[in-house]
N, C-alpha and C positions, 0 to 999 in steps of 0.2 A: 611422298610429297612433303614439302616443307610446311604447308599449312595444316597438316594433320599430325603433328608431333604431340603426343600426349604428355611428354615429359614436363610440360609447363603446368600441368595440373598438380594440385597439392598432394605430395607424397607418392607421385607416380613416376617411375623410371624403369629403365632396363627392360626386362622381359614383359612386364605388365604394360609398359608404354607401347612396346612393339605389337602386342596382341590387341590393345585398344585401337591403335592406329590402323592395323590391318582390318579389324572388325568395322571400324568407321568407314574406311575406304570401300569395303565390300557392301556394307549397308547403303552407302550413298550410291554406288554403282547399280545396286538392285532396287533403288528407290524405297528402301525399307528402314530408314533412320528411325522413324517414330515407332514402328513395330518392334525393332530391336531394343529401343529404349524401354518400351513397356515390358518386354520379356525380361530384360536385365533387372528392371525394378522389381518384378515379381520374384525373380531368383534372389535378389538382395533381401527382400522381405522374408523369404524362407530362411536365408542365412541368419538374419537377425533374430528369428523366432525359434530356431532349432539348434540346440547345443550339439546334437548328434551330427548335423550337417556341417557345422563349424569344425567339429573334430575330424570329420572325413576330409575336409579340404586342407586342414593344417597338418595332419599326421602323416609321416613318411612310412608308417607301418603298412598301409594299404597298398596292394599291388595296383598296377595300371588297370588290369582287368576288373578288379574289385571297384576301383574308383569309377571306371567307365560304366559298370553295371549299376552302381548306385546313382550316378548322374542320370543315366537313362531312366531309371525309376522316378527320380525327382522331376525330370522334364515331362514325363508322361503324366504324372499326377498333377503337375501345374499347368499342363496344356501348352507348354513352351515348344515351339517348333521353328522351322525355317533357319535363317542365317544365325540367330543367336544360339539355337540348339546345336547346330553344326559346330560352332566355335567352342561351345562348352564341352561337347564330346571330344573335340580335338585336344583341348586343354587337359581333359581327364586322361586321354590316351597317352599324352606326353608327360604325365605325372606333374603337371604344373598348376593343379587346382589351388595351391596356396597363393597364387597371384590374382585370383578372381576379385577380391575386394578392391585391390588397386586398379585392376583392369577396368572394372565397372566405373570407378571414379574417373579414370582417364577417358573412357568413352563418353561419360556425362560432360566432361570438360570440353571435349571435341565437339559434341553436339551443341553445347551452349555457345561456344566460339563461332560455330558455323551459322548459328541463328542470331548472333549479335547479342546474346544474353550475358549479362554480367553476374558473377557469383558473389554473394555476400553472406557473411556469417554474422548472425545476431545472437548475442547471449543476453538473457534476461534472468532476473531473480525468480520470477514465477511466470506461469503460462498466462499470456495476455488474452484479452477478449478478441473476437474477430475484428471488431472496429479498430482496435489499437494495431493489430497486425496489418490491416489495410492501410492505416495511416503511415506505419513504418515502411511498408512496401512502396507507397506513393512517394514518400520523401526520398527513399533510395533511388527510385526510378527518376525523379527530378534531378537528383544529384548526379547520377550516372549518365543520364541522357539516353538510356535504353532500358529494355526489359530487365528485370532483376530476378534471379533464382535465389531465394532466401533459404539458408539452412539455419533453423532456430534451435538453440540449445538452452536448456534451463540450468542455471547455475545459482543456487540459493546463497552462495558465499558473496554474491554481489550486493546483497541486502536490498537494493532497489536500483532503479535506473536500467541502463543497458550499455553494452559494448558492441560496436559495429565494426566489422572489418570488411572492406571492399578492396580487393587487390592488395596492394602494399599499404593502403591507408587504413588507419584505425582511429575510431573516436570512442573514448572511454568516458561515458557520462554516468558511471555507476556511483552509487552512494558510498560503496567501499573505498573507491579511489578518492572521493571528495573528503571522506573522514580521515584517510591517511594524509592527505594534503594539509588538512587543518592540524593534525597531530604534529606534523613536521614543522609547520609554521609556528606552532606554540612552543616547540622545543627551541627553535631559533630565536624566539623572542626573549628567552630567559637570559 
């Protein structure tokens, strides 16, 4: 289907996009979109926390049987079942585990699009308070005219302020950029 192409998600194309699209279509048909989302989030957290699991999905050294057995053990331990588990097992049996991070991103993008949620990346110099996060989310929601899924990244090199990217639009209100602008203006004034 044309409305389920994951290739529009950031960094998602090829095999990962096809798996994400197939998973989304199946989850939608089975009325399991949110359950699959939770399972994939759980698996992504395990990937983020385990160097051994990241090594398993990236390394071509492991056979399909070894990858499948390892994925089965991870799924059992995490309590992941149903549609998401079946797809993860399929990906392991096809020796395509290396596409999982991109596939998960593609699935998230498809879910967000289907729910009318706009994705935004917010970079800040330091972790803000909950009130500031709510204010940023509210401002982005007003600007986008829909619900916003915020990915927050901490970047101390910004010194202060923030950089917001929504779709192809970017607003850079960082202290680093302002200081660079002043520096350039001072050089031109000489």
